[in-house]
N, C-alpha and C positions, 0 to 999 in steps of 0.2 A: 870772581864775580861775574861773569856772563854763564847764564845757562849751558847756552849752548856750548861752552868748553867742559863739560867733565865728561779755561776756559777756558738792557738799558747802558750806551758810555754816563756818566756820570755828568750833572753840571759842569758846565765848562767855565775857565776865565774868558773873562772879555772876545780875545784873539779868538780864542777858540770856539767861543761860542757862536761867533761869527760867521768861521767855517761851516760847524756844522747845518747850522743852519741856512748857509748856501748851498750844501750840498742835499740836503733832506728837503726844500722848497722845492726839488722839481718831483718828488714823492708825495707831496701832500693829495693828490689823485688816491694815491694807491694806500696812504695811510691813513685815509678816509673811509675807504674802503675795508681798508683789513679792523678796522674800530667797530666796523655796523656789522661785519660776517662775525667775533668775538661776541660782542653782548646779542648777535641773534643769538647763536649754542646756548647761552643758559637758560632756555628753554627744554635742552636736554639733559638736562641734571634736574635730580629727584627737587621737587619744592623747597624740603626742608636745607636742605644744604644751597639750593638757588645764589640765597644774597651771600653768601659765602663766597662761593664763585665767582659773582659779582665783584666782591671787595676787591678782587686776587686781580681780574681783568680789568684795569682803570686803565687811565687815556695820563696817569702823569709818566709813566718810562720813554724814555728815547726811542726802545722799537730798536733798537739798533739789529739784531739777528733779523727781522723779518726785514726790515730793512734792504740788509745782504738779500737774502733771496731775491727783495725785487730791486736792486742796484744789476747783479748780475745777469738779471735776465733781462736789462735792457735793452731796446733795439732804436733810444734814437726819439721815440716819441713818447706822450704821457697816457699812451693806451692801457687799461688794468686788464691783464688777463686772471679771468675766476679762477684758472692752474692754482696762478703764482700767490693771489690772496688763500687759497687755503690750504697752499704749503706755507706761509708765510706764518698763517693762524695757528699748524699743527707747532710748525719751531714754538711761536710764542708760547702755545700751554704749555710744552718742556720745557723751556728755560723756567719758567714762571712757579710749574713744578716745585724746580728747582732751587727756589728762592723760598721757596716756601718753607723746603726742610734743610738748609741751609742755613735760614736766620734759627728755626729750634735748635739745631745742634751749635750756633755759634754763641745762645741766649741772647743776642739782636732784640734789641727793645725798636728801632725805626727800621725805614724801610720807604723808599719815595715818601719823603719824609711826612709819615704819619705810623700809628699802631703796626708792626707785623700784623702775621695772622696768628702769630703763636701770643703774641702776647693780647690781639683781639678776639680770641675765640679758648687758647689754654695749649698748649705744645700738643697734649694727648690728639685732637680734634683737628690739628694743622697737620701732621702729620697723614693722614687719612683725608683731607681736605688734596693737601699735595698725587699722594694716589688717584686721588676722581681726575683731581687734572692731567696728568701724566696717561690714563685708562683714555680719556679724551680725545689726549689728543690722536695714540695709535689709531682711535675707532676712524678718524677725521682721517687720518693714512691710509685708512683700509679700504676710501671712497676713490680714488683715483683708480681710472684703467691699472690691468694688471699692477705687478708685484712690489717694484723699481722702486717706490715713492716708501710704503710700506717694513722694509725690508731696510730702507739708508736709515729713516727715523729711529725704526726698531734696532739697530743699531748702534745709533752715537749715542739713544738715552740710554743703552746695556753700558755702554765705555764712559758715560758720566755720570752714571751710576756710580762703575767700577773706584771712576776715579776717587767719588764723595768715600766708598769704603775707605779708601788705601789709606786716604787722610786723616780720614775717622782713624781708624787705627793707631797712625802714631801722633796724634795730637799728643800733646806732654814728654814726648819723647826726641833727643836729642842726637840720635841714631839715623838719622837721614841727613842723606845727602843733597846737592845743587843738583844730579843726575835723577834722583828720585822725585822731587820736587817739582821740575820739569818736566814726568812724568806725570805725574798728578794734573799738574794743569794742562800738561797736552789732550789729557782725557775731560776733567772735569770742564773745564771751559772752551780749550781751543776746538774740541770736536764737531760741539754746536755751532760755531762762527764757518768752519769746514762744511759743514752739511748745509749748512742757508746760504753760502754757495754755489757751492755745487747742484743744488738742488734747482737754485732763482737761472741758471746756465744751463742747465740740462731742459727744465720742464718749457723753457722758452726756446729750445730749438738751437741751442749756440753750438758752434762746430765742438766735438766732445775733446778735443785737445782741451781749447778755449776751457770746459768745465771744468776738467783737471787742473788745470791752472789755478781755475778761480781759485777752486779745495783748497788747493797750497797757499795761498794769496789769503784765503781765512782762519784758515791752520798758526799759519802767523802772525798775523792778524788778532785772533786769537791769543797767542803768549805773549804778544807786547801789551795786549790789554787786560791780561790776570797778572800782568808783573803791576805797570799801571795801578790798579785796585789797590793791589797789597801795598804800593808806597805810598796811594793818597791813605790807604787807615792809617799812617804815620803822620803824613807830610798834610791830610787836608783838613778844610771844614765842614765841621757835620751839614752845617747849615746848606753849603754849597752841592755836597757830595748826596745828600738827601739817606744819608744811613746810620749807623750806631760805628762810631769810628772808635779803635785801637781793640776790636774784639781779637781780632790774630793774635797779638800778645799773651790776652786773659783768655784766651781757648786755648793755648800753645802751641796756635799754629806753627811751625817753623816756614816762615816768607823769605825772600831774595832779600830785602833789606835786613832781616834778623841773620839771617845766613852770615851777611856782610859785617854788622857787627859784632858777632861773635867773634869773626876774625880781626876784626881791628882792636880788640879790648885784649889790657894787658891779662895778663892768667887770672889773677885775683877778682877781677872786675866780672871776668868770661863762668866767674863758675855761680856766680851772684843771680846772672842774667839767665844763665842754664836752672838756676833753682824755680825763678817765677816762670821759667819756660817749661818748666816739670808741674809745676802748680805744687810747688812745695815752699813758697814766702810766694805774698802780695804782688801784683807786675807795681812796675815803676813805673809809667807811659811817660811821667815827664822826664826822666832822669833819661828816659830809655834815644824819647827823639835827641835832646840837649846833645846825646853824646852822636846819635847818626850824624846832627848835624855837624858836629868837630870836628868827626871822623872821615868826612866824606864820604857817605853810605850813599844821600841820595844824587850824588855824579854816577859811581860806578854804579846802579840800578837803573840810573835816565839811560847811562850810555848802552846798561842790557835792551834797555827798552830800544832804543835806535836800531841795536844788532837785529834784532827780530823785526823792524820794519822794513828796513834794508831788504830782508830777505823776503817781506810779503810783497815788494814792489820787484824785488826782482822776478819774485814768481810769473810778473804778469807781464814781462820785458820782450815776450817774439810776439804780444797780441795788442801793440799798441794801437792797432787797427779798429780795434771790437772795442765799439761801441759802451759797451761798457764799462770799461777801461780810466777813461781819464775820471771816471765818477770813482769808482774803485779808489785808485790812486789819492787821490782829495782825502780821505777817510783818514789814512798815512798823517796827511798835512794835520787831519783837525787831535790824532793823539799825540805828537807834538807837540802840538798849544796846549794841551791839556797839560802834557810834562812840562814845559815851559813857567806853564799858570803853578803848577804846586811850588817853584823853584821862586816866582815872584812874590808871593803868598807868606817864605817861611821868613 
């Protein structure tokens, strides 16, 4: 079940929400500057699509990736550096573009507790809107001196898209291994976490070794987050998570919870589940959720999340004295609290 053996955080339960608020309370000036900057970018979009871009650039998400930029560049005060705000905006625009595209492919109805862009404007317009967000993100990246940021962001965006492509091509197929799954989430989710942490540290002038360690931290945090997100797709509550749930089974997307269920089911029932994943019979979400609960799938998947969080913390082991480290490590505790919150609501 552990994928090591073979991608805003969602709304948290009470304990997780308090921890999350504790970390992010120090970032309020940074996140406020980010929102001002992002909404200031609307003027760069053509008037005909400006309101559509504004619909995506909202303030209801947790801005976890921009927050990683700010936290990784933390110097022990609340000074807001323009370069980190711009980098955070680049990362957020790339992320928003991927969300628009994800929702089209998943057929999702709700994102951040309201209609997805695909539902609001139709899938054809939404896919082009995602492209426009991508393009503007890369345009902003070119405005840094030198080419380092442009290279890092463009390579990360390509890897994110590659992960989504591979996942799309394998929808409805059970010819996917846990190693394939891990590779997909390393690309589609963990890569943007990694580059967020790396750029935040690098742009703030942190030690080069720390910048690499921060990137590794972000990579493992991103893997853990995506596995959590996949677990929440079955065990979450839509009003708390803020997006359509149950889309992975309905869209034939093999995730770690489904791998665990396939392994645990008797042969005959396993064949029925394979039929659902392949789209040859309607998905039985309530049945599958009950089976996951009975067969211990939640526990094995949450253990895999904990393993990744342990690796994330270990990546910063040699940098305990660096100002960003305590704040970054608090995010590990936040995600653990959110996993525990899913279990409490079962």
